[in-house]
C-alpha positions as MATLAB code, in Angstrom:
seq = 'MQDFGESMPSTTQRESVTKKALETLKANPGGVRYSELVRKIQETLPNIPAKTIQWIVWNLDLREDTKKEVYKPARGLYRHTSFRDAQTEPPELIYAGGGVAEQDFYQPFADWLKNDLEDCTNAIPLGGNRFKDKFGTPDVIGLYKSRDTDIIKMPTPEVVSAEIKTDATDLIRAFGQACAYKLFSHRSYLVVPKDSPDEDLARLDSLCMIFGIGLVLFGSSKPNLPEFDIRVRAAKHEPDMFYVNKYLKMAPEELFS';
ca = [
     -15.042   18.598   10.221;
     -12.968   21.785    8.806;
     -14.060   25.484    9.620;
     -13.968   27.844    6.347;
     -15.560   30.644    8.918;
     -18.843   30.629    6.759;
     -22.342   29.925    7.262;
     -23.931   26.570    6.633;
     -24.443   26.418    2.609;
     -27.724   26.130    1.291;
     -29.107   23.188   -0.245;
     -29.124   24.285   -3.233;
     -25.541   25.263   -3.326;
     -24.383   22.136   -1.969;
     -26.102   20.052   -4.625;
     -24.620   22.267   -7.123;
     -20.979   22.411   -5.903;
     -21.287   18.041   -5.350;
     -22.358   17.908   -9.071;
     -19.886   20.271  -10.602;
     -17.083   18.219   -8.604;
     -18.344   15.147   -9.402;
     -18.158   15.997  -13.174;
     -15.009   17.460  -12.755;
     -13.674   14.067  -11.444;
     -15.352   12.389  -13.737;
     -13.578   14.180  -16.722;
      -9.743   13.444  -15.228;
      -8.958    9.778  -14.954;
      -5.523   10.625  -12.891;
      -7.697   12.358  -10.219;
      -7.627   16.561   -9.271;
      -5.955   18.157   -6.520;
      -7.822   19.410   -3.697;
      -6.869   23.341   -4.581;
      -7.479   22.735   -8.241;
     -10.645   21.165   -7.528;
     -11.975   24.434   -5.736;
     -10.700   26.584   -8.522;
     -12.391   24.419  -11.384;
     -15.760   24.640   -9.493;
     -15.395   28.552   -8.873;
     -14.960   29.023  -12.588;
     -18.038   27.951  -13.632;
     -20.566   28.443  -10.265;
     -18.501   32.485   -9.917;
     -21.893   33.120   -7.208;
     -20.789   30.666   -4.491;
     -18.152   31.631   -2.676;
     -14.721   30.362   -2.591;
     -15.075   28.892    1.419;
     -18.237   27.972    1.044;
     -17.208   25.724   -1.823;
     -14.162   24.469   -0.124;
     -16.387   23.884    3.097;
     -18.732   21.165    0.395;
     -15.729   19.622   -0.925;
     -12.980   18.705    1.933;
     -14.879   15.346    2.466;
     -16.571   14.255   -0.592;
     -14.424   10.865    0.181;
     -16.250   10.689    3.360;
     -19.588   11.749    2.550;
     -22.558    9.526    2.754;
     -23.763   10.526   -0.983;
     -20.787   10.848   -2.549;
     -18.407    8.086   -0.521;
     -18.947    5.504   -3.118;
     -18.240    7.657   -5.839;
     -15.196    9.475   -4.106;
     -11.671    8.039   -3.007;
      -8.657    9.512   -1.978;
      -5.747    7.374   -3.630;
      -3.222   10.002   -1.968;
      -3.435   12.691    0.485;
      -5.340   15.947   -1.511;
      -5.793   13.987   -4.583;
      -9.359   13.086   -5.340;
     -10.304   10.521   -7.940;
     -13.355    9.279   -9.361;
     -14.130    5.427   -8.427;
     -14.940    4.395  -11.872;
     -11.145    4.737  -11.944;
      -9.783    3.208   -9.065;
      -9.346   -0.062  -11.417;
      -7.803    1.427  -13.765;
      -4.177   -0.059  -13.447;
      -5.907   -3.849  -12.356;
      -3.825   -6.529  -13.657;
      -4.326   -9.795  -13.591;
      -2.167  -11.718  -10.241;
       1.335  -12.599  -11.016;
       2.026  -16.183  -12.157;
       5.763  -16.361  -12.304;
       7.417  -19.787  -12.383;
      10.971  -21.035  -11.157;
      11.162  -23.811  -13.263;
      10.316  -27.193  -13.061;
       6.364  -26.334  -12.244;
       7.052  -24.157   -9.558;
       5.279  -20.895   -9.079;
       6.294  -17.797   -7.218;
       3.184  -17.981   -5.304;
       4.167  -21.335   -4.226;
       6.682  -19.430   -1.452;
       4.171  -17.041   -0.449;
       2.587  -19.250    2.522;
       6.360  -20.702    3.643;
       7.750  -17.017    4.211;
       4.620  -15.777    5.988;
       5.054  -18.697    8.214;
       8.754  -18.202    8.744;
       8.640  -14.706    9.265;
       6.187  -15.289   11.887;
       7.768  -18.574   13.746;
      11.355  -18.007   12.656;
      12.359  -14.768   12.698;
       8.968  -13.735   15.077;
       8.779  -10.072   13.522;
       5.156  -10.733   13.108;
       2.720  -12.351   15.365;
       0.213  -12.746   12.346;
       1.433  -12.834    8.491;
      -0.559  -14.321    5.199;
       0.447  -14.089    1.425;
      -1.511  -11.285   -0.383;
       0.471  -11.050   -3.967;
      -1.746   -9.877   -7.177;
      -2.832   -6.943   -7.446;
      -4.789   -6.462   -4.053;
      -4.242   -2.859   -3.396;
      -5.251   -1.795   -6.836;
      -2.185    0.415   -7.193;
       1.354    1.238   -9.440;
       3.504    0.855   -6.473;
       2.476   -2.626   -5.970;
       1.059   -4.921   -3.498;
       3.496   -7.026   -1.486;
       3.759  -10.993   -1.571;
       3.352  -11.360    2.136;
       2.105   -9.001    4.562;
       1.861   -9.620    8.228;
       1.277   -7.829   11.802;
       3.301   -7.840   14.952;
       0.956   -7.346   18.159;
       1.640   -6.795   21.511;
       1.071  -10.218   23.025;
      -1.315  -10.359   26.664;
       1.832  -11.877   28.216;
       4.005   -8.751   27.387;
       4.858   -6.015   30.757;
       5.581   -3.513   28.082;
       2.852   -3.097   25.594;
       2.854   -1.519   21.916;
       0.698    1.909   21.340;
      -0.395    0.325   18.160;
       0.241   -2.571   15.773;
       3.231   -2.755   13.206;
       3.179   -3.573    9.175;
       5.754   -6.143    8.122;
       5.971   -6.794    4.030;
       7.878   -8.716    1.632;
       8.394   -8.991   -2.309;
       9.500  -12.289   -2.847;
      11.474  -13.237   -6.290;
      12.339  -16.642   -8.004;
      13.596  -14.406  -11.007;
      17.185  -13.623  -10.531;
      16.883  -11.627  -13.742;
      14.459   -8.743  -12.083;
      16.445   -7.990   -8.874;
      16.465   -4.316   -9.085;
      12.799   -4.067   -9.808;
      11.893   -6.295   -6.680;
      13.973   -4.104   -4.665;
      12.210   -1.055   -5.760;
       8.777   -2.764   -4.852;
      10.692   -3.499   -1.501;
      11.551    0.073   -1.190;
       8.577    1.049   -2.118;
       6.592   -0.626    0.889;
       8.075    1.555    3.455;
       5.300    3.559    2.632;
       2.951    1.948    4.586;
       5.289   -0.571    6.361;
       7.410   -0.706    9.286;
       9.719   -3.257    8.154;
       9.793   -4.004    4.571;
      11.768   -7.326    3.305;
      13.106   -8.349   -0.288;
      13.204  -12.132   -0.420;
      15.848  -13.748   -3.622;
      16.905  -17.020   -4.953;
      20.292  -17.883   -3.179;
      21.806  -18.825   -6.789;
      21.631  -15.246   -7.900;
      24.657  -13.745   -9.625;
      27.347  -12.960   -6.869;
      27.724   -9.568   -7.784;
      23.701   -8.713   -7.634;
      23.745   -9.864   -3.919;
      26.765   -7.829   -2.955;
      24.962   -4.736   -4.447;
      21.593   -5.447   -2.501;
      23.433   -6.551    0.555;
      24.971   -3.137    0.514;
      21.586   -1.522   -0.801;
      19.448   -3.138    1.677;
      21.508   -1.588    4.888;
      21.600    1.400    3.350;
      17.666    1.629    3.323;
      17.129   -0.424    6.448;
      15.396   -2.588    3.726;
      16.191   -6.786    4.775;
      17.353   -9.148    2.735;
      16.636  -12.811    2.626;
      17.992  -15.766    0.387;
      16.126  -19.007   -0.532;
      16.001  -22.292   -2.308;
      13.382  -21.151   -5.223;
      13.265  -24.469   -6.688;
      11.561  -26.287   -3.226;
       8.796  -24.420   -1.947;
       8.690  -27.258    1.004;
      11.945  -27.114    1.923;
      12.884  -23.538    0.815;
      15.827  -22.384    3.469;
      15.238  -18.849    4.020;
      18.241  -17.504    5.345;
      18.411  -14.196    6.649;
      21.296  -11.830    5.365;
      20.371   -8.195    6.244;
      17.580   -7.722    8.810;
      14.971   -4.921    8.302;
      15.195   -1.831    9.927;
      12.550   -0.673   11.459;
      11.307    3.175   10.616;
       8.138    4.873   10.966;
       5.568    5.014    7.727;
       3.331    7.362    6.682;
      -0.019    6.555    8.327;
      -2.037    7.797    5.787;
      -0.880    5.124    3.826;
      -0.528    2.838    6.414;
      -4.768    2.874    7.124;
      -5.088    3.382    3.106;
      -3.823   -0.155    2.432;
      -4.853   -1.740    5.681;
      -8.568   -0.968    4.451;
      -8.081   -3.455    1.953;
      -6.497   -5.949    3.577;
      -8.082   -9.330    4.146;
      -9.816   -9.845    7.849;
      -7.445  -12.883    8.579;
      -4.615  -10.653    8.941;
      -5.920   -8.735   11.980;
      -6.905  -12.364   13.752;
];
């Protein structure tokens, strides 16, 4: 709990500030920064000290009486939960031709990531809009955890994400998504068709090495025989733990089994 050097607020102060905070968030679909939220409340409730308002507001997303109405989409940004799904879109259904959907490659790549590349101890298909975020949801997400037989064990699991594209005309967007996944992933992979234009593959190869993104090529017409081929191995980096925890709270339970 934060200490703002003030005595505990009264019940009346708590109720008034909380009510005004919720009204302010409901009026701002994009959310309100902490300092701006405090300022707005203070303007309408000038008799309540600023530090008392800060004390009441700082954990709105955690308090039992408000956590169902307030969440943080980013550090220091408070948003009303009625706007959480504002950017929700239906899951992508992209066909590679011959009735083959992009989703058909999710499970094969998850298996390859775990069994062949051994970058994960568990990996599952995800995709769609599970994370309800404009930065997108990985098509495949995995965890790498120490095994019981390991002599030296990792202090925390590592997150691995992948963006799979069967459309060779959409590679720049796919690369941007793979980069965005580094926000919450220790390793990020971009998986693209082997028959993509040579010039595009050459540029992706260089970009992936510069940004530490893994690059994998595959046959985009046969989900039962995709022949994944590692071109650039993903470099490990430390993600932002705020986003790691934010997104993994929305991940399926089977990821942690």
